[in-house]
N, C-alpha and C positions, 0 to 999 in steps of 0.2 A: 233591555228595552224598558223594564219597569222603572228604572232610575230616570230615564228620559222623560217619563210622565210623572215623576215624583210620587210613585205608588209604593207604599210600604208593604212589607210582607204581611203585616197584620191586616191591612186593607184587603189584600188578596185572599187571605184565609177566611176572613169574616164575610167577604162579599161574593164568594163563588156561587152560592145558590141564587142570589138575586141577580148576578151577572148572567147566569144561564136563563133565568126567567125573562130577562129583557129581550131575548131573541124570539119570544112568542108573540110577534106582531105588535100592533098598537097597544093592546091591553098590557102586554108584558113590559113594553117600554114605559108606559104611564106608571105602572106599579113600581118599577125600578126607580123612576124619577121621584116619585112621592116618598118612597120608604128609605131610599139610600142616597140621597142627593150629596151627602158629605163624603161618601166613599168613592175615591177616585178610580178604583178598579171597576166598580159597578158602572160609573159614568163612562169610562172608556168603552166598556162592552155595550152599554146602552147606545152610545154614539155609533159603534160598529153595527149594531142590530138594525139601524135604520136602512142600511144598504139592501139586505135581502127583503125587508118589508116594502121598500119603494119598488124593487123589481117585481114583487108579487102583486102590488097594486097596479103597476103599469100593465101587467099581464092581463088584467081584467078590464082595462079601458076599452070602450067601444071603438071599433075600427082598427084594433091591433091585428095585423095579419097573423095567420095561423102559425107560420114558421117562427115569427118573433114571439108569439105566445108561448110556444114550446121552449125556445131559447131562454126567455125570461123566467119561465117556470123552473126549468132545470137549473139555471144559475142561482135562483133564489133558494132552491132546495139544497144545492151543494154548499152555498155560503152559510145557510142556516146550520147545517150539520157541522161545518168547520168552526163556526162561531160557538156552537154548543160545546164542542170538544175543547176549544181554547178556553172558554169561560169556566167550565167545570174543572179543567186541568190546571188552572192558575197561570195561564199564559197571557202575556201582554203583547199580542202580535196582531197587526192589522190583517183584515181579510184579504185574500189574494185578489189582485187586479183592481178591485174597486175600493178596498179598505182605505187607501190614501184619500179618497174623496170625502170620507167621513170626517176628516180633520176640519173640513170647511164648515161643518155644522157647529163647531166651537163649543161643544159640551165639555170635552176634556182635551186640553192642548198640552203638547210636550213643554217642559220647562225650557225656556230660552237660556242656554248656557253662555251665549255671547254677551249678554247684558251684564254690565258691571256696576 
């Protein structure tokens, strides 16, 4: 999967810590964006980190029904943990179910192999 995103093994090794930090909400995302913009591994995980952050924010919007509040909170927690494990473990793997949505944010796109 790393080759689909043109992520080198040196980017993975040097970016594990910052990729993990990107999962700690808006501040973590901003820190990763400011300090490691050139590292494609960090940008991949920063992009993925927006999904649990958005779920967490939606959870606290006024008028969110209690059952949705619980579902969004649990989903955010599970995706946060999976993201941390993937980022510190050197994996380039989208988060389950919602990770594909993160590609629409356009921070780190896979390399298009069909273009010649």
